[in-house]
C-alpha positions in Angstrom: 0.1 -0.1 0.1 1.4 3.5 -0.9 2.2 5.6 2.2 1.0 9.1 2.1 1.9 12.4 3.4 -0.5 15.0 4.4 0.3 18.5 3.7 -2.4 19.6 5.9 -3.3 22.5 3.6 -7.1 22.8 3.4 -8.5 21.1 0.0 -4.8 20.4 -1.3 -4.8 17.1 0.2 -8.3 16.3 -1.1 -7.4 16.9 -4.7 -4.2 14.9 -4.2 -6.3 11.9 -3.1 -4.6 11.8 0.6 -1.3 14.0 0.4 1.9 13.5 -1.4 3.4 9.9 -1.9 5.9 9.4 1.0 9.5 9.7 -0.3 8.7 11.6 -3.4 10.1 14.7 -4.8 7.6 17.4 -5.8 8.0 20.3 -7.9 6.1 23.6 -7.1 6.2 25.9 -9.9 4.7 29.1 -10.5 5.4 33.0 -11.1 6.3 35.4 -9.1 4.2 35.9 -6.1 2.0 32.8 -6.9 2.6 31.5 -3.0 5.3 29.0 -3.6 7.3 29.9 -0.2 4.0 30.2 1.5 2.9 26.4 0.5 6.4 25.4 1.5 6.2 27.0 4.5 3.2 25.9 5.7 4.0 22.1 4.6 6.9 22.2 7.0 4.8 23.8 9.9 1.7 21.4 9.5 4.3 18.6 9.5 5.1 19.3 13.1 2.1 21.0 14.2 -0.2 18.4 13.0 1.7 15.1 12.1 4.3 15.2 14.8 7.0 15.0 11.7 10.0 17.4 11.8 11.3 19.0 8.8 14.2 20.6 7.1 14.4 24.2 5.1 16.9 25.3 2.5 16.5 28.8 1.2 18.9 29.8 -1.2 16.9 33.3 -1.2 16.1 34.1 2.3 18.0 34.3 5.5 16.5 32.8 8.7 14.6 35.9 10.2 13.4 36.7 6.8 11.7 33.3 7.0 10.6 33.6 10.4 9.0 37.0 9.7 7.2 35.5 6.8 6.3 32.1 8.9 4.6 34.9 11.5 3.5 37.1 8.9 0.6 34.4 8.1 0.0 32.8 11.6 2.6 30.2 11.8 3.5 31.7 15.6 5.4 28.7 16.7 7.6 28.9 13.8 10.6 30.4 16.1 9.8 27.9 18.9 10.1 24.9 16.3 13.2 26.2 14.7 14.8 26.8 18.9 13.8 23.2 20.0 14.9 21.6 16.2 11.6 20.3 14.9 12.2 22.5 12.1 16.0 23.0 10.8 16.7 26.0 8.7 19.4 26.4 6.6 19.4 29.9 5.1 21.3 31.2 2.1 24.2 32.8 4.2 25.0 28.8 5.0 24.4 27.6 1.9 26.2 30.0 -0.5 29.1 30.2 1.9 30.7 27.5 -0.1 31.5 27.9 -3.6 30.7 24.5 -4.7 27.5 22.5 -4.1 29.4 19.4 -2.7 31.0 21.6 0.2 27.1 22.8 0.6 26.0 19.1 0.4 28.3 18.2 3.1 27.2 20.7 5.6 23.4 18.9 5.0 24.5 15.3 4.8 24.4 14.9 9.1 20.8 16.1 9.0 19.9 14.5 5.6 21.1 11.0 7.2 19.3 11.9 10.5 16.2 9.7 10.8 14.7 12.5 12.6 13.4 14.0 9.9 10.6 13.5 7.3 9.9 16.9 5.2 12.3 19.0 3.2 12.1 22.2 1.2 14.4 23.5 -1.1 13.6 27.0 -2.1 14.4 27.5 -5.0 15.9 25.8 -8.1 16.5 28.9 -9.8 19.6 29.9 -7.2 20.6 26.6 -6.4 21.4 25.9 -10.1 23.9 29.4 -9.7 26.4 26.3 -8.4 26.6 24.9 -12.2 28.5 26.2 -15.0 26.7 23.6 -17.3 23.0 22.4 -18.0 25.0 18.7 -17.6 26.3 19.6 -14.2 23.2 21.1 -13.1 21.3 17.4 -14.0 24.0 15.5 -12.7 23.7 17.2 -8.8 20.1 17.5 -9.1 19.7 13.6 -9.7 22.1 13.1 -6.7 19.9 15.2 -4.6 16.8 13.7 -5.0 18.6 10.3 -4.8 19.8 11.4 -1.3 16.7 12.8 -0.1 14.5 9.4 -0.9 17.2 7.2 0.3 16.9 9.1 3.5 13.0 9.0 4.0 12.2 12.5 3.2 9.3 13.8 1.1 10.5 17.0 -0.6 9.2 19.9 -2.4 11.2 21.8 -4.5 10.5 25.3 -5.9 11.0 26.5 -9.3 9.8 30.0 -11.3 7.8 29.8 -13.7 8.2 32.7 -16.2 4.9 32.4 -18.2 1.3 32.9 -16.3 -0.1 29.4 -17.8 2.5 26.6 -18.1 1.8 25.3 -21.2 5.6 25.7 -22.8 8.0 25.9 -20.2 8.7 22.1 -19.7 12.4 22.0 -18.1 14.5 19.2 -17.2 13.4 19.5 -13.5 9.8 18.2 -14.6 11.0 15.1 -16.0 13.4 14.4 -12.5 10.6 14.9 -10.0 7.5 12.3 -9.0 5.1 15.2 -8.7 4.3 18.8 -10.8 2.2 21.3 -8.9 1.6 24.5 -10.2 0.2 27.9 -8.8 -1.1 30.1 -11.5 -2.2 33.6 -10.8 -4.3 36.3 -12.9 -4.7 39.9 -12.7 -8.4 41.0 -12.2 -10.0 44.3 -12.0 -9.9 44.3 -8.1 -6.5 42.1 -7.9 -5.7 38.7 -8.6 -7.1 35.4 -8.7 -5.7 32.3 -7.9 -5.7 28.5 -8.7 -3.8 25.5 -8.2 -3.4 22.6 -10.7 -1.9 19.2 -9.9 -0.4 18.0 -13.4 1.5 14.9 -12.6 1.9 12.9 -9.5 3.3 9.1 -9.6 1.9 6.4 -8.2 -1.1 8.3 -7.4 -4.8 9.3 -8.6 -5.4 12.7 -8.7 -7.7 15.5 -9.4 -6.6 17.1 -12.4 -9.0 20.1 -12.9 -7.8 23.5 -11.8 -9.1 24.5 -8.9 -9.5 28.0 -6.9 -7.3 28.8 -4.3 -6.7 31.6 -1.9 -3.9 33.0 0.6 -4.9 34.2 3.7 -4.7 33.9 7.5 -3.1 30.9 8.1 -1.9 29.9 4.4 -3.4 28.4 1.5 -6.6 27.2 1.1 -7.8 25.3 -2.0 -11.5 25.5 -2.8 -13.3 22.1 -3.9 -15.2 23.8 -6.8 -13.3 22.6 -10.0 -12.8 26.2 -11.8 -14.1 27.0 -15.3 -10.6 28.4 -15.8 -10.0 30.8 -18.7 -7.4 33.2 -19.2 -9.6 35.4 -21.7 -12.2 36.3 -19.3 -12.3 36.7 -15.4 -15.7 36.7 -15.0 -16.0 32.8 -15.7 -13.7 32.6 -12.7 -15.6 31.4 -9.4 -13.6 33.5 -7.4 
């Protein structure tokens, strides 16, 4: 029987038919401001808060105080406490980018990655991660190596990826093929702000709902609505939001 890791995010586990496959790697893609980092903070926080699962957060873009402020700003009040007691382990950009090559940074992580205490991991983001590498081949090699290490050590992982286009119809990168699942966060402008959607495009070993669903970001993080969206890039009037 396939074991699942629940995200604890309202509505998302339902369209995933229970959660993310344990020990898998899922790519979270979206354009800037779509909610990728919030989803990842929520995934790690909920792991501790709801499921007694410890998490590791690798941030190539923020320092630890920025992450703490972001977490507290959406209602994850116990984030500092969980970091302090080791339930959440944060490696920020000051640590990860201290070395000039990824092998050195990986050495810093290995003790925790090989420690059975941790169940969840986030890498935010691949855009910064790939700055370590001079070629696409080198990037692919290390990404494969990293995902294998994470899987071997029982970590259920989310990777974030910057999506330039509003709708992910043309940008199918290497990362999409190396991961077990792909979730896209989509935002489209409206007269009153933005409309937000989530699309679970792929999950290996799993039956999923592949419709596009409306979501919102509010106090407490992301919430996904169960009514599938009549999604349209042309007319906001077709949106149920």
